DOTOR-379461 format. One record per residue (C-alpha): residue number from 1; residue in three letters; x, y, z. Coordinates in steps of 0.02 Angstrom, whole numbers, plus 50000, padded with zeros to 5 digits. Layout:
BEGIN
<site NUM, "Ala", <X, Y, Z>>,
...
end
This chain:
BEGIN
<site 1, "Leu", <50000, 50000, 50000>>,
<site 2, "Arg", <50144, 50118, 50037>>,
<site 3, "Val", <50211, 50094, 49861>>,
<site 4, "Gly", <50040, 50138, 49793>>,
<site 5, "Gly", <50071, 50060, 49623>>,
<site 6, "Tyr", <49931, 50039, 49497>>,
<site 7, "Ala", <49944, 49955, 49328>>,
<site 8, "Leu", <49839, 49953, 49171>>,
<site 9, "Asp", <49773, 49783, 49119>>,
<site 10, "Thr", <49807, 49784, 48932>>,
<site 11, "Ile", <49682, 49644, 48900>>,
<site 12, "Asp", <49524, 49717, 48977>>,
<site 13, "Gly", <49578, 49899, 48998>>,
<site 14, "Thr", <49552, 49908, 49187>>,
<site 15, "Thr", <49670, 49990, 49311>>,
<site 16, "Asn", <49712, 49881, 49460>>,
<site 17, "Phe", <49818, 49893, 49617>>,
<site 18, "Val", <49983, 49798, 49604>>,
<site 19, "Gly", <50084, 49880, 49743>>,
<site 20, "Ala", <50261, 49812, 49751>>,
<site 21, "Phe", <50212, 49655, 49656>>,
<site 22, "Gly", <50215, 49618, 49471>>,
<site 23, "Ser", <50029, 49593, 49448>>,
<site 24, "Lys", <49858, 49608, 49528>>,
<site 25, "Asn", <49848, 49418, 49541>>,
<site 26, "Gln", <50001, 49414, 49653>>,
<site 27, "Val", <49923, 49547, 49764>>,
<site 28, "Gly", <49760, 49450, 49766>>,
<site 29, "Phe", <49853, 49288, 49805>>,
<site 30, "Phe", <49940, 49358, 49959>>,
<site 31, "Ala", <49784, 49452, 50013>>,
<site 32, "Ser", <49680, 49293, 50003>>,
<site 33, "Leu", <49817, 49202, 50100>>,
<site 34, "Gly", <49804, 49334, 50235>>,
<site 35, "Leu", <49616, 49312, 50247>>,
<site 36, "Tyr", <49634, 49123, 50245>>,
<site 37, "Phe", <49760, 49117, 50387>>,
<site 38, "Cys", <49658, 49241, 50490>>,
<site 39, "Phe", <49507, 49129, 50468>>,
<site 40, "Val", <49606, 48972, 50513>>,
<site 41, "Phe", <49676, 49058, 50667>>,
<site 42, "Ala", <49503, 49114, 50722>>,
<site 43, "Ile", <49434, 48938, 50702>>,
<site 44, "Phe", <49574, 48830, 50772>>,
<site 45, "Tyr", <49694, 48937, 50875>>,
<site 46, "Arg", <49594, 49081, 50948>>,
<site 47, "Arg", <49627, 49112, 51133>>,
<site 48, "Gly", <49501, 49240, 51191>>,
<site 49, "Trp", <49465, 49414, 51127>>,
<site 50, "Gln", <49649, 49463, 51132>>,
<site 51, "Ser", <49679, 49354, 50979>>,
<site 52, "Leu", <49555, 49459, 50880>>,
<site 53, "Val", <49658, 49614, 50916>>,
<site 54, "Trp", <49796, 49539, 50810>>,
<site 55, "Thr", <49694, 49454, 50676>>,
<site 56, "Ala", <49562, 49588, 50643>>,
<site 57, "Pro", <49681, 49721, 50572>>,
<site 58, "Ile", <49769, 49593, 50463>>,
<site 59, "Gly", <49604, 49524, 50401>>,
<site 60, "Leu", <49534, 49696, 50362>>,
<site 61, "Leu", <49693, 49749, 50272>>,
<site 62, "Ser", <49693, 49588, 50171>>,
<site 63, "Leu", <49510, 49612, 50126>>,
<site 64, "Tyr", <49542, 49791, 50069>>,
<site 65, "Met", <49691, 49739, 49962>>,
<site 66, "Leu", <49589, 49598, 49885>>,
<site 67, "Ala", <49452, 49722, 49841>>,
<site 68, "Ile", <49565, 49851, 49756>>,
<site 69, "Ala", <49669, 49720, 49664>>,
<site 70, "His", <49516, 49658, 49567>>,
<site 71, "Ser", <49587, 49483, 49557>>,
<site 72, "Ala", <49444, 49370, 49505>>,
<site 73, "Thr", <49552, 49214, 49526>>,
<site 74, "Ser", <49586, 49249, 49709>>,
<site 75, "Val", <49407, 49301, 49748>>,
<site 76, "Ala", <49339, 49144, 49665>>,
<site 77, "Ser", <49459, 49025, 49752>>,
<site 78, "Leu", <49443, 49098, 49927>>,
<site 79, "Pro", <49267, 49031, 49964>>,
<site 80, "Ala", <49323, 48855, 49919>>,
<site 81, "Ala", <49471, 48868, 50039>>,
<site 82, "Val", <49359, 48936, 50177>>,
<site 83, "Gly", <49236, 48795, 50145>>,
<site 84, "Val", <49374, 48666, 50171>>,
<site 85, "Val", <49421, 48748, 50336>>,
<site 86, "Leu", <49240, 48741, 50394>>,
<site 87, "Leu", <49229, 48557, 50348>>,
<site 88, "Leu", <49387, 48522, 50448>>,
<site 89, "Ala", <49320, 48621, 50596>>,
<site 90, "Val", <49157, 48523, 50597>>,
<site 91, "Ser", <49247, 48357, 50575>>,
<site 92, "Lys", <49344, 48386, 50737>>,
<site 93, "Val", <49188, 48354, 50840>>,
<site 94, "Leu", <49128, 48203, 50740>>,
<site 95, "Ser", <49175, 48021, 50748>>,
<site 96, "Arg", <49275, 47943, 50605>>,
<site 97, "Arg", <49118, 47866, 50533>>,
<site 98, "Tyr", <49026, 48030, 50521>>,
<site 99, "Arg", <49181, 48118, 50455>>,
<site 100, "Arg", <49174, 48009, 50301>>,
<site 101, "Val", <48991, 48052, 50277>>,
<site 102, "Leu", <49029, 48237, 50300>>,
<site 103, "Phe", <49169, 48239, 50171>>,
<site 104, "Thr", <49065, 48139, 50047>>,
<site 105, "Val", <48919, 48260, 50064>>,
<site 106, "Gly", <49039, 48408, 50057>>,
<site 107, "Ala", <49121, 48344, 49897>>,
<site 108, "Cys", <48951, 48316, 49816>>,
<site 109, "Ala", <48894, 48489, 49868>>,
<site 110, "Leu", <49052, 48567, 49795>>,
<site 111, "Val", <49027, 48479, 49628>>,
<site 112, "Gly", <48844, 48530, 49628>>,
<site 113, "Ala", <48889, 48711, 49665>>,
<site 114, "Val", <49014, 48716, 49523>>,
<site 115, "Met", <48889, 48641, 49401>>,
<site 116, "Ala", <48756, 48763, 49458>>,
<site 117, "Ala", <48875, 48910, 49438>>,
<site 118, "Leu", <48916, 48858, 49260>>,
<site 119, "Asn", <48736, 48824, 49207>>,
<site 120, "Leu", <48642, 48963, 49298>>,
<site 121, "Gly", <48754, 49105, 49242>>,
<site 122, "Leu", <48838, 49134, 49410>>,
<site 123, "Leu", <49010, 49125, 49328>>,
<site 124, "Asp", <48962, 49261, 49205>>,
<site 125, "Phe", <48895, 49366, 49349>>,
<site 126, "Val", <49056, 49352, 49450>>,
<site 127, "Leu", <49164, 49389, 49298>>,
<site 128, "Gly", <49052, 49536, 49256>>,
<site 129, "Ile", <49089, 49614, 49426>>,
<site 130, "Phe", <49272, 49620, 49375>>,
<site 131, "Gly", <49235, 49686, 49201>>,
<site 132, "Lys", <49270, 49522, 49113>>,
<site 133, "Asp", <49170, 49409, 49000>>,
<site 134, "Ser", <49157, 49220, 49009>>,
<site 135, "Thr", <49265, 49198, 48854>>,
<site 136, "Leu", <49413, 49277, 48946>>,
<site 137, "Thr", <49474, 49349, 48781>>,
<site 138, "Gly", <49662, 49340, 48768>>,
<site 139, "Arg", <49687, 49251, 48932>>,
<site 140, "Thr", <49661, 49075, 48869>>,
<site 141, "Tyr", <49798, 49104, 48741>>,
<site 142, "Leu", <49915, 49167, 48878>>,
<site 143, "Trp", <49874, 49017, 48986>>,
<site 144, "Glu", <49915, 48902, 48841>>,
<site 145, "Gln", <50081, 48991, 48815>>,
<site 146, "Gly", <50118, 48980, 49001>>,
<site 147, "Trp", <50080, 48795, 49007>>,
<site 148, "Glu", <50193, 48763, 48857>>,
<site 149, "Ala", <50331, 48867, 48937>>,
<site 150, "Ala", <50314, 48769, 49099>>,
<site 151, "Gln", <50349, 48606, 49006>>,
<site 152, "Gln", <50526, 48665, 48970>>,
<site 153, "Phe", <50573, 48666, 49155>>,
<site 154, "Pro", <50430, 48572, 49241>>,
<site 155, "Ile", <50515, 48532, 49406>>,
<site 156, "Leu", <50591, 48696, 49468>>,
<site 157, "Gly", <50535, 48818, 49333>>,
<site 158, "Tyr", <50633, 48961, 49256>>,
<site 159, "Gly", <50668, 49040, 49425>>,
<site 160, "Tyr", <50580, 49175, 49525>>,
<site 161, "Ala", <50546, 49328, 49414>>,
<site 162, "Ala", <50659, 49252, 49281>>,
<site 163, "Tyr", <50534, 49237, 49137>>,
<site 164, "Trp", <50475, 49415, 49105>>,
<site 165, "Val", <50650, 49483, 49078>>,
<site 166, "Gln", <50700, 49600, 48937>>,
<site 167, "Gly", <50805, 49508, 48810>>,
<site 168, "Phe", <50722, 49340, 48840>>,
<site 169, "Ala", <50651, 49286, 48672>>,
<site 170, "Glu", <50484, 49213, 48732>>,
<site 171, "Ala", <50446, 49363, 48843>>,
<site 172, "Glu", <50491, 49482, 48702>>,
<site 173, "Arg", <50375, 49387, 48584>>,
<site 174, "Leu", <50226, 49397, 48701>>,
<site 175, "Trp", <50259, 49581, 48738>>,
<site 176, "Ala", <50257, 49614, 48551>>,
<site 177, "Glu", <50097, 49514, 48523>>,
<site 178, "Phe", <50005, 49610, 48659>>,
<site 179, "Tyr", <50080, 49779, 48614>>,
<site 180, "Ile", <50170, 49799, 48781>>,
<site 181, "Thr", <50289, 49936, 48725>>,
<site 182, "Thr", <50364, 49958, 48899>>,
<site 183, "Arg", <50420, 49774, 48895>>,
<site 184, "Thr", <50385, 49754, 49079>>,
<site 185, "Gly", <50244, 49724, 49204>>,
<site 186, "Phe", <50160, 49584, 49108>>,
<site 187, "His", <50109, 49411, 49168>>,
<site 188, "Phe", <50005, 49257, 49124>>,
<site 189, "His", <49848, 49323, 49211>>,
<site 190, "Asn", <49838, 49167, 49318>>,
<site 191, "Thr", <49929, 49149, 49483>>,
<site 192, "Tyr", <49949, 48961, 49471>>,
<site 193, "Ile", <50017, 48962, 49293>>,
<site 194, "Glu", <50133, 49106, 49337>>,
<site 195, "Thr", <50198, 49008, 49486>>,
<site 196, "Leu", <50213, 48850, 49382>>,
<site 197, "Val", <50320, 48941, 49252>>,
<site 198, "Glu", <50432, 49025, 49380>>,
<site 199, "Leu", <50447, 48890, 49514>>,
<site 200, "Gly", <50388, 48731, 49430>>,
<site 201, "Phe", <50280, 48595, 49505>>,
<site 202, "Val", <50385, 48604, 49664>>,
<site 203, "Gly", <50336, 48785, 49689>>,
<site 204, "Val", <50153, 48756, 49650>>,
<site 205, "Thr", <50146, 48612, 49773>>,
end
């Protein structure tokens, strides 16, 4: 927040908060992690109201950063992560037999929710909030390029922040294709693919 950096998304034309990171998805990723860990702490490790004094500011700051980053990926994945935490919290008070039932029902509910979101237009609604359409114009091509790049160094990747470097042929090609004249500040528009390219399957895991 102190850096106060904003960047133009060349694909959809929106301006998003990136701070000291390379993209809004990285900001969204760490903001969602902050919210996730605050939630986990409140569920499993809370020790009285004093604990909330520490977690509330972090949670509010993370929520604010998630809102101004406009990262649809992070916003969409956070409820699933929170749902898993809730399932684990409930399972603590159940016997092993009922835990199996709970996880079976939870898995079925998750699949049903995903199918409903795809068929009832919820996905289009969520994407519309972030100024995107369901075709994700341009992004699917970038994801394909990222996946192909990841196959070159699948275990450890190219190295942290080692792909989008001036002089690197593949980065220069994508900058040219998307008219990024500054030749900097671009990414694959997907946190997981970006991590896969930079850090490989080890980093993603």
